[in-house]
PDB file with one MODEL, atoms N, CA, C and O in Angstrom:
MODEL        1
ATOM      1  N   MET A   1      26.791 -41.751 -67.727  1.00  0.00           N
ATOM      2  CA  MET A   1      27.958 -41.057 -68.253  1.00  0.00           C
ATOM      3  C   MET A   1      28.933 -42.124 -68.754  1.00  0.00           C
ATOM      4  O   MET A   1      29.301 -43.033 -68.011  1.00  0.00           O
ATOM      5  N   GLY A   2      29.336 -42.010 -69.984  1.00  0.00           N
ATOM      6  CA  GLY A   2      30.192 -43.021 -70.581  1.00  0.00           C
ATOM      7  C   GLY A   2      31.671 -42.805 -70.339  1.00  0.00           C
ATOM      8  O   GLY A   2      32.115 -41.716 -69.975  1.00  0.00           O
ATOM      9  N   GLU A   3      32.420 -43.876 -70.553  1.00  0.00           N
ATOM     10  CA  GLU A   3      33.883 -43.825 -70.420  1.00  0.00           C
ATOM     11  C   GLU A   3      34.482 -42.803 -71.383  1.00  0.00           C
ATOM     12  O   GLU A   3      35.487 -42.164 -71.074  1.00  0.00           O
ATOM     13  N   GLN A   4      33.859 -42.652 -72.551  1.00  0.00           N
ATOM     14  CA  GLN A   4      34.373 -41.730 -73.575  1.00  0.00           C
ATOM     15  C   GLN A   4      34.409 -40.292 -73.054  1.00  0.00           C
ATOM     16  O   GLN A   4      35.346 -39.554 -73.359  1.00  0.00           O
ATOM     17  N   SER A   5      33.412 -39.887 -72.279  1.00  0.00           N
ATOM     18  CA  SER A   5      33.404 -38.513 -71.783  1.00  0.00           C
ATOM     19  C   SER A   5      34.316 -38.327 -70.570  1.00  0.00           C
ATOM     20  O   SER A   5      34.781 -37.217 -70.310  1.00  0.00           O
ATOM     21  N   LEU A   6      34.577 -39.418 -69.817  1.00  0.00           N
ATOM     22  CA  LEU A   6      35.472 -39.319 -68.662  1.00  0.00           C
ATOM     23  C   LEU A   6      36.938 -39.360 -69.070  1.00  0.00           C
ATOM     24  O   LEU A   6      37.777 -38.706 -68.451  1.00  0.00           O
ATOM     25  N   ARG A   7      37.245 -40.124 -70.104  1.00  0.00           N
ATOM     26  CA  ARG A   7      38.605 -40.235 -70.625  1.00  0.00           C
ATOM     27  C   ARG A   7      38.575 -40.032 -72.141  1.00  0.00           C
ATOM     28  O   ARG A   7      38.765 -40.976 -72.908  1.00  0.00           O
ATOM     29  N   PRO A   8      38.334 -38.789 -72.560  1.00  0.00           N
ATOM     30  CA  PRO A   8      38.191 -38.542 -74.000  1.00  0.00           C
ATOM     31  C   PRO A   8      39.508 -38.738 -74.749  1.00  0.00           C
ATOM     32  O   PRO A   8      40.594 -38.567 -74.194  1.00  0.00           O
ATOM     33  N   ARG A   9      39.381 -39.094 -76.003  1.00  0.00           N
ATOM     34  CA  ARG A   9      40.572 -39.192 -76.843  1.00  0.00           C
ATOM     35  C   ARG A   9      41.136 -37.791 -77.054  1.00  0.00           C
ATOM     36  O   ARG A   9      40.392 -36.818 -77.175  1.00  0.00           O
ATOM     37  N   THR A  10      42.454 -37.708 -77.096  1.00  0.00           N
ATOM     38  CA  THR A  10      43.128 -36.438 -77.371  1.00  0.00           C
ATOM     39  C   THR A  10      44.079 -36.635 -78.533  1.00  0.00           C
ATOM     40  O   THR A  10      44.649 -37.711 -78.713  1.00  0.00           O
ATOM     41  N   PHE A  11      44.242 -35.590 -79.314  1.00  0.00           N
ATOM     42  CA  PHE A  11      45.093 -35.643 -80.489  1.00  0.00           C
ATOM     43  C   PHE A  11      46.001 -34.418 -80.505  1.00  0.00           C
ATOM     44  O   PHE A  11      45.538 -33.295 -80.307  1.00  0.00           O
ATOM     45  N   LEU A  12      47.272 -34.631 -80.736  1.00  0.00           N
ATOM     46  CA  LEU A  12      48.231 -33.542 -80.890  1.00  0.00           C
ATOM     47  C   LEU A  12      48.122 -33.017 -82.307  1.00  0.00           C
ATOM     48  O   LEU A  12      48.210 -33.782 -83.268  1.00  0.00           O
ATOM     49  N   LEU A  13      47.929 -31.705 -82.440  1.00  0.00           N
ATOM     50  CA  LEU A  13      47.768 -31.105 -83.761  1.00  0.00           C
ATOM     51  C   LEU A  13      49.015 -30.358 -84.180  1.00  0.00           C
ATOM     52  O   LEU A  13      49.749 -29.817 -83.353  1.00  0.00           O
ATOM     53  N   GLY A  14      49.239 -30.343 -85.485  1.00  0.00           N
ATOM     54  CA  GLY A  14      50.337 -29.595 -86.077  1.00  0.00           C
ATOM     55  C   GLY A  14      49.842 -28.864 -87.306  1.00  0.00           C
ATOM     56  O   GLY A  14      48.800 -29.203 -87.867  1.00  0.00           O
ATOM     57  N   ASN A  15      50.585 -27.870 -87.714  1.00  0.00           N
ATOM     58  CA  ASN A  15      50.219 -27.044 -88.866  1.00  0.00           C
ATOM     59  C   ASN A  15      50.629 -27.714 -90.169  1.00  0.00           C
ATOM     60  O   ASN A  15      51.749 -28.207 -90.300  1.00  0.00           O
ATOM     61  N   ILE A  16      49.718 -27.726 -91.124  1.00  0.00           N
ATOM     62  CA  ILE A  16      50.026 -28.204 -92.472  1.00  0.00           C
ATOM     63  C   ILE A  16      50.772 -27.079 -93.184  1.00  0.00           C
ATOM     64  O   ILE A  16      50.274 -25.954 -93.234  1.00  0.00           O
ATOM     65  N   PRO A  17      51.955 -27.357 -93.737  1.00  0.00           N
ATOM     66  CA  PRO A  17      52.756 -26.304 -94.371  1.00  0.00           C
ATOM     67  C   PRO A  17      51.969 -25.517 -95.419  1.00  0.00           C
ATOM     68  O   PRO A  17      51.168 -26.078 -96.166  1.00  0.00           O
ATOM     69  N   ASN A  18      52.211 -24.225 -95.457  1.00  0.00           N
ATOM     70  CA  ASN A  18      51.610 -23.294 -96.412  1.00  0.00           C
ATOM     71  C   ASN A  18      50.089 -23.254 -96.321  1.00  0.00           C
ATOM     72  O   ASN A  18      49.407 -23.074 -97.331  1.00  0.00           O
ATOM     73  N   SER A  19      49.551 -23.423 -95.097  1.00  0.00           N
ATOM     74  CA  SER A  19      48.104 -23.330 -94.916  1.00  0.00           C
ATOM     75  C   SER A  19      47.812 -22.853 -93.496  1.00  0.00           C
ATOM     76  O   SER A  19      48.721 -22.685 -92.683  1.00  0.00           O
ATOM     77  N   THR A  20      46.548 -22.642 -93.217  1.00  0.00           N
ATOM     78  CA  THR A  20      46.114 -22.299 -91.863  1.00  0.00           C
ATOM     79  C   THR A  20      45.462 -23.501 -91.194  1.00  0.00           C
ATOM     80  O   THR A  20      44.841 -23.355 -90.142  1.00  0.00           O
ATOM     81  N   ALA A  21      45.592 -24.689 -91.787  1.00  0.00           N
ATOM     82  CA  ALA A  21      44.971 -25.904 -91.263  1.00  0.00           C
ATOM     83  C   ALA A  21      45.868 -26.572 -90.223  1.00  0.00           C
ATOM     84  O   ALA A  21      47.093 -26.572 -90.349  1.00  0.00           O
ATOM     85  N   TYR A  22      45.245 -27.132 -89.205  1.00  0.00           N
ATOM     86  CA  TYR A  22      45.929 -27.903 -88.176  1.00  0.00           C
ATOM     87  C   TYR A  22      45.312 -29.289 -88.155  1.00  0.00           C
ATOM     88  O   TYR A  22      44.091 -29.435 -88.109  1.00  0.00           O
ATOM     89  N   ARG A  23      46.170 -30.315 -88.190  1.00  0.00           N
ATOM     90  CA  ARG A  23      45.695 -31.695 -88.277  1.00  0.00           C
ATOM     91  C   ARG A  23      46.459 -32.588 -87.297  1.00  0.00           C
ATOM     92  O   ARG A  23      47.512 -32.209 -86.785  1.00  0.00           O
ATOM     93  N   ASN A  24      45.917 -33.762 -87.050  1.00  0.00           N
ATOM     94  CA  ASN A  24      46.511 -34.766 -86.175  1.00  0.00           C
ATOM     95  C   ASN A  24      47.888 -35.150 -86.725  1.00  0.00           C
ATOM     96  O   ASN A  24      48.004 -35.586 -87.871  1.00  0.00           O
ATOM     97  N   VAL A  25      48.924 -34.988 -85.907  1.00  0.00           N
ATOM     98  CA  VAL A  25      50.286 -35.264 -86.386  1.00  0.00           C
ATOM     99  C   VAL A  25      50.532 -36.749 -86.630  1.00  0.00           C
ATOM    100  O   VAL A  25      51.457 -37.106 -87.359  1.00  0.00           O
ATOM    101  N   GLU A  26      49.716 -37.624 -86.032  1.00  0.00           N
ATOM    102  CA  GLU A  26      49.869 -39.055 -86.289  1.00  0.00           C
ATOM    103  C   GLU A  26      49.282 -39.453 -87.639  1.00  0.00           C
ATOM    104  O   GLU A  26      49.754 -40.405 -88.260  1.00  0.00           O
ATOM    105  N   GLN A  27      48.273 -38.748 -88.094  1.00  0.00           N
ATOM    106  CA  GLN A  27      47.655 -39.060 -89.385  1.00  0.00           C
ATOM    107  C   GLN A  27      48.291 -38.290 -90.535  1.00  0.00           C
ATOM    108  O   GLN A  27      48.346 -38.780 -91.663  1.00  0.00           O
ATOM    109  N   TYR A  28      48.771 -37.085 -90.245  1.00  0.00           N
ATOM    110  CA  TYR A  28      49.362 -36.234 -91.281  1.00  0.00           C
ATOM    111  C   TYR A  28      50.838 -36.044 -90.944  1.00  0.00           C
ATOM    112  O   TYR A  28      51.194 -35.170 -90.153  1.00  0.00           O
ATOM    113  N   ARG A  29      51.678 -36.855 -91.538  1.00  0.00           N
ATOM    114  CA  ARG A  29      53.114 -36.825 -91.229  1.00  0.00           C
ATOM    115  C   ARG A  29      53.782 -35.504 -91.593  1.00  0.00           C
ATOM    116  O   ARG A  29      54.842 -35.181 -91.057  1.00  0.00           O
ATOM    117  N   ASN A  30      53.173 -34.735 -92.499  1.00  0.00           N
ATOM    118  CA  ASN A  30      53.771 -33.447 -92.875  1.00  0.00           C
ATOM    119  C   ASN A  30      53.310 -32.301 -91.974  1.00  0.00           C
ATOM    120  O   ASN A  30      53.729 -31.159 -92.168  1.00  0.00           O
ATOM    121  N   ALA A  31      52.450 -32.591 -90.989  1.00  0.00           N
ATOM    122  CA  ALA A  31      52.013 -31.560 -90.045  1.00  0.00           C
ATOM    123  C   ALA A  31      53.165 -31.222 -89.094  1.00  0.00           C
ATOM    124  O   ALA A  31      53.771 -32.110 -88.495  1.00  0.00           O
ATOM    125  N   ASN A  32      53.451 -29.936 -88.969  1.00  0.00           N
ATOM    126  CA  ASN A  32      54.580 -29.472 -88.158  1.00  0.00           C
ATOM    127  C   ASN A  32      54.116 -29.017 -86.781  1.00  0.00           C
ATOM    128  O   ASN A  32      53.103 -28.329 -86.655  1.00  0.00           O
ATOM    129  N   HIS A  33      54.868 -29.409 -85.740  1.00  0.00           N
ATOM    130  CA  HIS A  33      54.605 -28.916 -84.387  1.00  0.00           C
ATOM    131  C   HIS A  33      54.869 -27.421 -84.373  1.00  0.00           C
ATOM    132  O   HIS A  33      55.757 -26.935 -85.074  1.00  0.00           O
ATOM    133  N   VAL A  34      54.107 -26.700 -83.586  1.00  0.00           N
ATOM    134  CA  VAL A  34      54.314 -25.268 -83.419  1.00  0.00           C
ATOM    135  C   VAL A  34      55.219 -25.082 -82.209  1.00  0.00           C
ATOM    136  O   VAL A  34      54.848 -25.447 -81.093  1.00  0.00           O
ATOM    137  N   LEU A  35      56.388 -24.526 -82.420  1.00  0.00           N
ATOM    138  CA  LEU A  35      57.400 -24.376 -81.379  1.00  0.00           C
ATOM    139  C   LEU A  35      56.844 -23.616 -80.173  1.00  0.00           C
ATOM    140  O   LEU A  35      56.340 -22.502 -80.310  1.00  0.00           O
ATOM    141  N   GLY A  36      56.940 -24.226 -79.000  1.00  0.00           N
ATOM    142  CA  GLY A  36      56.534 -23.578 -77.766  1.00  0.00           C
ATOM    143  C   GLY A  36      55.047 -23.621 -77.464  1.00  0.00           C
ATOM    144  O   GLY A  36      54.607 -23.073 -76.453  1.00  0.00           O
ATOM    145  N   ILE A  37      54.259 -24.269 -78.333  1.00  0.00           N
ATOM    146  CA  ILE A  37      52.806 -24.318 -78.134  1.00  0.00           C
ATOM    147  C   ILE A  37      52.330 -25.755 -78.290  1.00  0.00           C
ATOM    148  O   ILE A  37      52.722 -26.448 -79.229  1.00  0.00           O
ATOM    149  N   LEU A  38      51.485 -26.197 -77.367  1.00  0.00           N
ATOM    150  CA  LEU A  38      50.863 -27.510 -77.441  1.00  0.00           C
ATOM    151  C   LEU A  38      49.423 -27.311 -77.885  1.00  0.00           C
ATOM    152  O   LEU A  38      48.646 -26.644 -77.202  1.00  0.00           O
ATOM    153  N   ILE A  39      49.064 -27.885 -79.028  1.00  0.00           N
ATOM    154  CA  ILE A  39      47.712 -27.757 -79.555  1.00  0.00           C
ATOM    155  C   ILE A  39      47.065 -29.129 -79.512  1.00  0.00           C
ATOM    156  O   ILE A  39      47.500 -30.053 -80.200  1.00  0.00           O
ATOM    157  N   LEU A  40      46.017 -29.258 -78.696  1.00  0.00           N
ATOM    158  CA  LEU A  40      45.314 -30.526 -78.542  1.00  0.00           C
ATOM    159  C   LEU A  40      43.899 -30.416 -79.077  1.00  0.00           C
ATOM    160  O   LEU A  40      43.243 -29.383 -78.944  1.00  0.00           O
ATOM    161  N   GLU A  41      43.446 -31.494 -79.683  1.00  0.00           N
ATOM    162  CA  GLU A  41      42.036 -31.639 -80.006  1.00  0.00           C
ATOM    163  C   GLU A  41      41.491 -32.634 -78.989  1.00  0.00           C
ATOM    164  O   GLU A  41      42.058 -33.710 -78.799  1.00  0.00           O
ATOM    165  N   ILE A  42      40.408 -32.276 -78.346  1.00  0.00           N
ATOM    166  CA  ILE A  42      39.800 -33.125 -77.327  1.00  0.00           C
ATOM    167  C   ILE A  42      38.451 -33.583 -77.858  1.00  0.00           C
ATOM    168  O   ILE A  42      37.620 -32.767 -78.258  1.00  0.00           O
ATOM    169  N   ASP A  43      38.240 -34.894 -77.859  1.00  0.00           N
ATOM    170  CA  ASP A  43      37.071 -35.487 -78.489  1.00  0.00           C
ATOM    171  C   ASP A  43      35.872 -35.587 -77.536  1.00  0.00           C
ATOM    172  O   ASP A  43      35.132 -36.570 -77.567  1.00  0.00           O
ATOM    173  N   ALA A  44      35.683 -34.561 -76.685  1.00  0.00           N
ATOM    174  CA  ALA A  44      34.547 -34.503 -75.757  1.00  0.00           C
ATOM    175  C   ALA A  44      34.542 -33.124 -75.108  1.00  0.00           C
ATOM    176  O   ALA A  44      35.555 -32.425 -75.121  1.00  0.00           O
ATOM    177  N   PRO A  45      33.420 -32.736 -74.550  1.00  0.00           N
ATOM    178  CA  PRO A  45      33.397 -31.473 -73.804  1.00  0.00           C
ATOM    179  C   PRO A  45      34.299 -31.560 -72.567  1.00  0.00           C
ATOM    180  O   PRO A  45      34.480 -32.638 -72.002  1.00  0.00           O
ATOM    181  N   ILE A  46      34.851 -30.441 -72.159  1.00  0.00           N
ATOM    182  CA  ILE A  46      35.659 -30.379 -70.942  1.00  0.00           C
ATOM    183  C   ILE A  46      34.732 -29.999 -69.794  1.00  0.00           C
ATOM    184  O   ILE A  46      34.037 -28.985 -69.868  1.00  0.00           O
ATOM    185  N   TYR A  47      34.715 -30.809 -68.726  1.00  0.00           N
ATOM    186  CA  TYR A  47      33.908 -30.508 -67.556  1.00  0.00           C
ATOM    187  C   TYR A  47      34.563 -31.140 -66.333  1.00  0.00           C
ATOM    188  O   TYR A  47      35.579 -31.824 -66.457  1.00  0.00           O
ATOM    189  N   PHE A  48      33.999 -30.919 -65.170  1.00  0.00           N
ATOM    190  CA  PHE A  48      34.654 -31.293 -63.917  1.00  0.00           C
ATOM    191  C   PHE A  48      35.050 -32.770 -63.853  1.00  0.00           C
ATOM    192  O   PHE A  48      36.078 -33.094 -63.259  1.00  0.00           O
ATOM    193  N   ALA A  49      34.269 -33.670 -64.443  1.00  0.00           N
ATOM    194  CA  ALA A  49      34.551 -35.101 -64.322  1.00  0.00           C
ATOM    195  C   ALA A  49      35.769 -35.549 -65.125  1.00  0.00           C
ATOM    196  O   ALA A  49      36.394 -36.550 -64.774  1.00  0.00           O
ATOM    197  N   ASN A  50      36.120 -34.840 -66.188  1.00  0.00           N
ATOM    198  CA  ASN A  50      37.281 -35.258 -66.979  1.00  0.00           C
ATOM    199  C   ASN A  50      38.442 -34.265 -66.901  1.00  0.00           C
ATOM    200  O   ASN A  50      39.461 -34.467 -67.561  1.00  0.00           O
ATOM    201  N   ALA A  51      38.314 -33.218 -66.125  1.00  0.00           N
ATOM    202  CA  ALA A  51      39.356 -32.189 -66.052  1.00  0.00           C
ATOM    203  C   ALA A  51      40.679 -32.746 -65.530  1.00  0.00           C
ATOM    204  O   ALA A  51      41.735 -32.405 -66.063  1.00  0.00           O
ATOM    205  N   SER A  52      40.647 -33.588 -64.507  1.00  0.00           N
ATOM    206  CA  SER A  52      41.885 -34.155 -63.957  1.00  0.00           C
ATOM    207  C   SER A  52      42.578 -35.044 -64.980  1.00  0.00           C
ATOM    208  O   SER A  52      43.797 -34.984 -65.137  1.00  0.00           O
ATOM    209  N   TYR A  53      41.804 -35.865 -65.673  1.00  0.00           N
ATOM    210  CA  TYR A  53      42.373 -36.738 -66.704  1.00  0.00           C
ATOM    211  C   TYR A  53      43.048 -35.904 -67.796  1.00  0.00           C
ATOM    212  O   TYR A  53      44.163 -36.214 -68.216  1.00  0.00           O
ATOM    213  N   LEU A  54      42.377 -34.857 -68.250  1.00  0.00           N
ATOM    214  CA  LEU A  54      42.949 -34.032 -69.315  1.00  0.00           C
ATOM    215  C   LEU A  54      44.197 -33.297 -68.836  1.00  0.00           C
ATOM    216  O   LEU A  54      45.148 -33.139 -69.600  1.00  0.00           O
ATOM    217  N   ARG A  55      44.208 -32.854 -67.605  1.00  0.00           N
ATOM    218  CA  ARG A  55      45.381 -32.176 -67.062  1.00  0.00           C
ATOM    219  C   ARG A  55      46.578 -33.132 -67.062  1.00  0.00           C
ATOM    220  O   ARG A  55      47.696 -32.725 -67.376  1.00  0.00           O
ATOM    221  N   GLU A  56      46.343 -34.403 -66.709  1.00  0.00           N
ATOM    222  CA  GLU A  56      47.420 -35.405 -66.703  1.00  0.00           C
ATOM    223  C   GLU A  56      47.936 -35.694 -68.111  1.00  0.00           C
ATOM    224  O   GLU A  56      49.132 -35.919 -68.296  1.00  0.00           O
ATOM    225  N   ARG A  57      47.064 -35.690 -69.083  1.00  0.00           N
ATOM    226  CA  ARG A  57      47.467 -35.974 -70.467  1.00  0.00           C
ATOM    227  C   ARG A  57      48.386 -34.893 -70.945  1.00  0.00           C
ATOM    228  O   ARG A  57      48.846 -34.934 -72.086  1.00  0.00           O
TER     229      ARG A  57
ENDMDL
END
């Protein structure tokens, strides 16, 4: 089991104006946060071994 699956990369997503697309807010500066909602992209499956790490993130 690799480090990548135990501590997967996570990305905060935001909405691209006038679309239904959600993109990484660090790469797309025009992506807007959705008020009151946290949208994460997780770069690995969620399972018991990485659940605590993801909860902390």
